[in-house]
N, C-alpha and C positions, 0 to 999 in steps of 0.2 A: 313282130319279128325284128324290128330295127333295134330295140332296146337291148336284147341279149347280145347282139353283134357289137354294140358299142361298149357293153360291159367287158366282153372278151378282149377288145382292143385296149381298153383302159388297163385291164390286168396285165396284158403283154407289155405295155409301155411302162407300167410300174415295175415289173420284173426286170426289164431291160435297164431301167434307171438305177435300180438297186445293184444290179450286176456291174454296171459302169462305175458306181461309187466304190464297190469292192475292189475292182481292178485298179482304180486310181489310188487306192490306199496302200497298195503293195509297194515295198521299198524298191528303189531303182537297182538295176543289176550292178554288180561290183565293177569298179573301174580297174583296169589292169595297169601294172607298172609298165612304163615305156621300155622298149628294147634299148638297152644301153651298150651293147657290144656285139662282137662277132664270136659266138660260141663261148662256152664256159671252160675253165681249166679242166673240169671233170670230163667234158666232151673231148677235149684235145688229148688228155691222157688215155681215154677209152679208145680213140681213134688210133693212137700210137700203138696200142696193144692189139689192134684189129678187132675190138669188141663192138664197135659201133660204126655205122656208116651215116654220113650226113648228106642230105640232099640240098640242092641250092636253096630250096625254100626255108630250110632251117639255118642257113648261114648267118642271117641277120638276127636270129632269135637267140638270146643268151641262155635260154633254158634248153636242157637236153631233149632229144627226140623221144626218149622213152616215157616222158611224162604225157599222160592223156590231156586233151584240151581242158577238161574239167579241173585239172590241177591248177591251172592258171587263176581260176576264180578263188580257189582255196589259198593260194599264195598271196593274192591281193588282200584277202580278208585277214590273213596273218599279219601282213605288213601294216594294215590299217588298225589292227587290234580288235577286230570284230565289227559288228556282232556276227556271231556264228549261228548257222542254221541247226546245229545239233547240240544238245545240252552237254555232251561229252567233249566237244571241241574245246581245246585249250586245257584239258585236264592233264594231270601228270601221267607220263608214260613210264611204267615201272621197269621196262627192259628185262622182264623175267625170262624171256627167251635167250637173253644174253647174245643177241645178234649184233648189237651196237657196242661201241667201246664203253667200259664201265665208267660211270660218272656218279656223283652224289645224287640221292633221290631229289626229284624236283628239277633236275637239269633238263630232262626231255619232256616235251609236250606233244600231244597227238591231236590231229585234225583229220576230219573226214574228207575224202575226195569223192564226190558224187559219182555214181554209176547210172547213166541213163537207163530208164526202164525198170529200175529196182524201186520197190516201195519201202526199203530199209537201207541202213548205212552201207551195206556191202563190205568188201574186203580191202578197198583201196584207202590208204592213209598217207599223210605226210607227217613225219615226226621231226620236230626241230629240237635243237640243243642250244641253250643259252637264252638270255633275255637282255637285249634283243637277240634273235637267233643268229648264231655263228656256225651252226651245223644244220644241214638239211638232208633228210632221207625220205625215200619213197618206197612203199611196199604195195604190191597189188595182190598179195596172197595172205593178208591178215597176219603180218609179222613173221612169216616163215623166212623171208629174205628181204633184204633192203638194198637200195641203190643210192649212193651218195650223189648229191648234186649241189651246185652253187646257185645262189640267187644274187644278182647284182644289188648292191645297197641302193635304196631309193635316194635320189638327189633332191634336195629342196630348191624350189625356184628362187 
């Protein structure tokens, strides 16, 4: 009876070791750009028009409150130049819906903002304009509407 139990223990240890190696091989989570200011000009403009309200928690955050937390990871990846989790990320956004200002083809790029609980890309995207980006837009309804925002440029130490 002792040999089968030793075999089971050996198999469990082998599986645990393989699982630990798999976890260790995953890339580290993205590092976020540091907070560089108090609110963005887009937030200030929206507040002046009464369209947005800012809580004290967002005062030190230069990104607008309408962005979901997952957008921060996407912004950090864009600023780093990838690698991106979805093959479509970084591809040309054609602006076929004509919701954004008209620009030459190739000016706009799209990136996925993950939605927790979904096993597909979902509807949330960040679309940037320029290289490096000088225009930033967020949509949570798959290009039906966009909200413009600003991202502080990353300073080099």
